Wavefront OBJ file of the C-alpha trace (Angstrom):
o trace
v 94.648 77.840 86.495
v 94.458 75.999 89.815
v 97.094 73.532 88.802
v 99.384 76.279 88.042
v 98.664 78.040 91.351
v 99.550 74.914 93.118
v 102.752 74.337 91.331
v 103.673 77.946 92.012
v 102.830 77.592 95.647
v 105.023 74.550 95.909
v 108.147 76.259 94.486
v 111.103 76.563 97.001
v 111.716 80.092 98.111
v 115.078 80.187 96.321
v 113.581 79.259 92.952
v 114.714 80.829 89.694
v 111.381 80.534 88.016
v 109.862 84.103 87.449
v 106.536 83.336 89.242
v 105.867 87.124 89.622
v 105.054 87.132 85.767
v 101.953 85.178 86.255
v 98.738 87.079 86.493
v 95.107 86.631 85.447
v 93.918 87.134 81.933
v 92.519 90.664 82.826
v 96.087 91.666 84.066
v 95.057 91.503 87.758
v 97.748 90.206 90.226
v 95.748 87.400 91.605
v 98.410 85.867 93.963
v 96.740 84.938 97.295
v 100.064 85.208 99.019
v 101.772 83.234 101.597
v 104.605 83.700 104.135
v 107.274 83.922 101.270
v 105.335 86.117 98.724
v 102.314 88.378 98.359
v 100.845 90.943 95.968
v 103.205 93.711 97.215
v 106.344 91.629 96.453
v 104.910 90.582 92.981
v 104.165 94.133 92.187
v 107.640 95.276 93.253
v 109.400 92.529 91.146
v 107.300 93.581 88.026
v 108.019 97.221 88.559
v 111.724 96.340 88.968
v 111.440 94.751 85.382
v 109.880 97.839 84.006
v 106.254 96.646 84.067
v 103.766 99.189 85.071
v 101.348 97.981 87.808
v 98.567 100.311 89.039
v 97.938 100.945 92.781
v 94.916 98.471 92.446
v 97.301 95.709 91.346
v 96.467 95.616 87.576
v 98.887 95.329 84.588
v 97.884 96.725 81.197
v 97.706 93.317 79.698
v 97.436 94.591 76.170
v 100.800 96.423 76.566
v 102.748 93.634 78.230
v 101.184 90.459 76.952
v 103.628 87.983 75.344
v 102.417 86.512 72.133
v 103.869 83.809 69.907
v 104.700 85.194 66.507
v 103.430 83.187 63.664
l 1 2 3 4 5 6 7 8 9 10 11 12 13 14 15 16 17 18 19 20 21 22 23 24 25 26 27 28 29 30 31 32 33 34 35 36 37 38 39 40 41 42 43 44 45 46 47 48 49 50 51 52 53 54 55 56 57 58 59 60 61 62 63 64 65 66 67 68 69 70
């Protein structure tokens, strides 16, 4: 998880990688934020994609989790 966080923090501001889709295993938006991104921006981008995010920054992980079909 720390390596992923480090990689995401190093992305350029104009990246096309959907970093806002990364959350912890419980569905909590765990971004620490910096001068280019924070939880409010992550929440807005998820909501813009149709993902429900509660006021306390939690996504219903059971509803939105992506799973590989076997």
